[in-house]
C-alpha positions, 0 to 999 in steps of 0.5 A: 616445666616452668620457663626460666628465661624468655629471650626477647628479640625486637626485629626490623629488616635484619636480612641475613644478620639474624641468622647468627642470632637464631643459631646462637639461641638454638644452641643454648646449653639451657635445656630446650624446655626451660627457655623460649624465644619471643621475636617481635617483628616491627613491620619488617619489609624484607624476608624476615617475617616469613623466616621467623614464621617458618622457625616457629612452625618447626619449633614450639619454643619460638613465638613470633609476633607481627606488628605495624612499624613503631619506629624504634625498639622500645615497643617491640621489647614491651610487647615481648615482655607482655608475651613472655612466660619466663622467670627472667627476660633477656633482651637480644638485638636481631644482629647480635648473638649469645655465647652458647652457655649464656642463658644457663650461666646468667640464670644460675648466677642470678638465682644464686645471688638473688639478682633482679638484673644480671649483666653478662660479659660482652665482646664487641665485634667492631663495636665498643663495649664496657671493659673495666666492668668485666675485670671480675665477677660482681655478685652484688653490684650497685651503681655505688660499688661498680661501674654499672652506669657504663653499661646502659644497653639493654642486653641483660637479663631482668627478673620479670616479677621485678619489672612488673613490681615497679612497673618498668617498661621501655619508652615507646615511639621513634626516639633515642636512648630508651635503653638508658631510661630503662636500664638506669631505673632498673639499676637504681631500683633493683635489690641486687645486680649481679655481673658475670665476667668469667664467660662471654655471654653477649656478642655485640656486632657491627654490620658490614654495612654499618646499618645498625640503628646505633650507628645512624646519625641522630638529630641532636635536638631529639637526642639530647631531649631524650638524654634529659629523660635519663638524667630525670631518672637519676634525679628521681631516685638519688638525692643531691650529692656525690653519687648523683654527680658521679652518675650524671658524670657518665653522660657528660663524659660519654655523650658530650665530652667524648663527642667533642674531642679528637677525631670524633669531633673533627670528622663531623661536617661543620654545620652538624658540628655546630648543631651538636655543640649547641645542644650539648652545651644546653644540657651542660649549662642547664643540668650539671652542677660544678661537682659533675665536671670536677670529678673528670680527669683534667683532659676531659674537664678542660673540654667540659669547661670549653663547652660551658664557656661556648668556645667551639673554635678552641675545642676544635683547635684542642681536638686537632692536637689531641687527635695526634695523641696515641699510645705505643707499646714496644715488646721486650723479652718474651720467654717461657717460665714456670709454665707461663709465657712472660711478655716484657713491654715498654709503653708510652704516649706519642704525639705525631708518632714521636714520644710525648714530652711533658714539663719537668717538675711539679706544677700548681693545680690547674685553675678552675677557670676555662683555659684562655685558648687551646695552647693553654689547655694543652699546657694544663693537660701536660702538667697535670699528666706529670702530676698524676703519673703515679696513678698511671696503669698498664694492662695486657689483654688477649683478644680472640681474633674470631670472636673478639672476646678479650681477657685481662692478664696479670701484669707487674709494671713500674713507672719511669720518668725519663729526662729528654736529651735537651733537658727541656722536659721528660717522657713518662714510660711504663715498663711491664711484664705480663704473665700469660698462663695457658691454663687460666688465660680465659678468666680462669679457664684454659685458652681456646684454640685459634689466633689471639692478638696481644693488646696493651691498654694504658691509662695515663692522664685523661686518656685510656688508649689501646694498641697492639704490641709491636711492630718489630722488624721480625715480621712473620717470624716466631717470638719464642718457641712453642709451649706445650702447656695445659694440653695446648700448643701455644706459639708466640709469633709476629704477624705480617705487620710485626705485632705479637699474637698467639697461635693456639693448637693451629701451627704446624710448620712454624713450630720448627719441628722440620729442623730436626735432623735424623742424626740427632735422633737415637734409638738404643735399648728399644727407646727413642730419644730426640731433641725438639724445639718446644717448651714444656714446664715438666714431664709431659705425656705425648703420643707418637704415631708410627705409620707405613705398614699399618699404624701404631700409637706409642706413648711418649714423654716430653721433658725439659732439656735446656732451651727445648725439650727431649722426646723419649718413647719406648718402641713397640715390644713386638718390633716395628715390622718391615719397611720404613715407618714415618713418625708423627707427634701428638703433643697434646693428646688430651685436646678436644681434637688431637693433632699429629704433626709429622716429624722429619725422620722415619724408623727402619727395622733391620737385622742389626736393630732399628735405624733412623732414616729420612722419611720416604718422599711421596711419589709423583702422583701423591705429590701432585695430589698433595699440591692440589689439596693445598691449593684447594685448601687455600682457595676454600680458606679465602672463600670462608674468610670472605663469608665470615667477614661478610657476616661479621 
């Protein structure tokens, strides 16, 4: 069968970090005979070459090519392209990994849309990845209608015939930004680019030792020489005008302005800071016309102006102020409603931990000339932020703690200008309510089991900042009752730091079932009824398990009942048999791994019918065994967490 996808992995001394990459490639849902793996070892000196040779010996779809060190990833990728047989090629770094269905989904999406390039949603584990690009699917994207230019890493799928037709290959040798040159030309010359945003395809991982190539300090002279080559590509394939300016603005914003602001600038050694500034200013003055910086938000435009004016000292002073700017989001009402979790919040920016204040009233447009000093720059930014408040936005995201995959949730918000007490200014406040529907949380699919952190993302003025929702004084407690929705048990809770998170299909004790007292449980006419501290949107099928002398599962129903739910189940027609029967509840029997949670009562059958009793206490031996299992479980969990942290 023809090969659909060739996965090309440039390899250089990854050590154990390549194992997650290999495992994810072997787990792909695409049939094994429809894809191949091409590992190009660029002169590794660790045990990786032997590891790859052993993998190839046992797996016919694995190719391994060994070569002398070339110094960077460009040549290994080109060698991989030459050795590939797939209709598409997919580039994966040796310390990253793929989602299990990535190749199948990206290939099918590319074929369905006639795409020369397929961009799959990314999740960053300790690394930044594009966010806005992956708000929704873009079957027919271009640099003109989507923020493609913000995604210039090579971790995409490219049609091999397209690369051959235009003669596109990576620049080779020890250099930087070879992926910018390659991907920019691909975006500009492709007949179509498709962006798949409803499944996390690529996990971009920061090593514990931060030894990823992209984290190493670079030589400013060589870096910005290579950056000019990417600008050359833009100028080769776009005419002068608004589009070219917008594309150039990407490098001004990300590779120059962002390196000259806030903590990122302040942490640099003074001599290196000067070298970096000199090279950045050279590009700004030589390559960018006035239309490039003009399209930046004022906060970033002020920095670009100071760069062009050769004012490093003022840049440092402005950075010292900007480093104290943060966003804070305080939770409001959190409740279940119509099958979804409603999360209220208030968000605003702070300076030095205090609410940020801005000048009241509208001001004249900022002058085109650079500010005289940092104080004037700060004043301009404050006034412009008030003027632009009508464009401010708030988003709520859920981020899976284990994988870092994140998903936007629907949000309704209002903007409020709040006068400060002394009448000398105003605060800019966003009030929002997010709707988290467990049935559609993950880009239209149900939320997965595990722990999910709640983040708030605010765009205001020239800043886009994220923070956790909280903290609150109720650290470690529940934020609302658990909801049994869409076959999941979702518990909103406060972390030990007082920040909101969701526990999906894991919580047991925190569900509050132990608070049920036997006297609240009734058995009449062969039917059991009990109030439970759970939310259900309507009648919900559950299972009860009666243990003791044998085990029997009984169908039941959870129905809405005031602030909680009412459990009702018909007991076995043949009776319960002798002895005491402890009861356990499975609130989501349709889950992939159904869980039974012990309820704090038992049933005892007697001559006068079924009575509700307290569950029998375990004997001394069983208590000791249980205690030992719990201790062992905690030790094992800590060891597993350390291993995962080491691998992540």
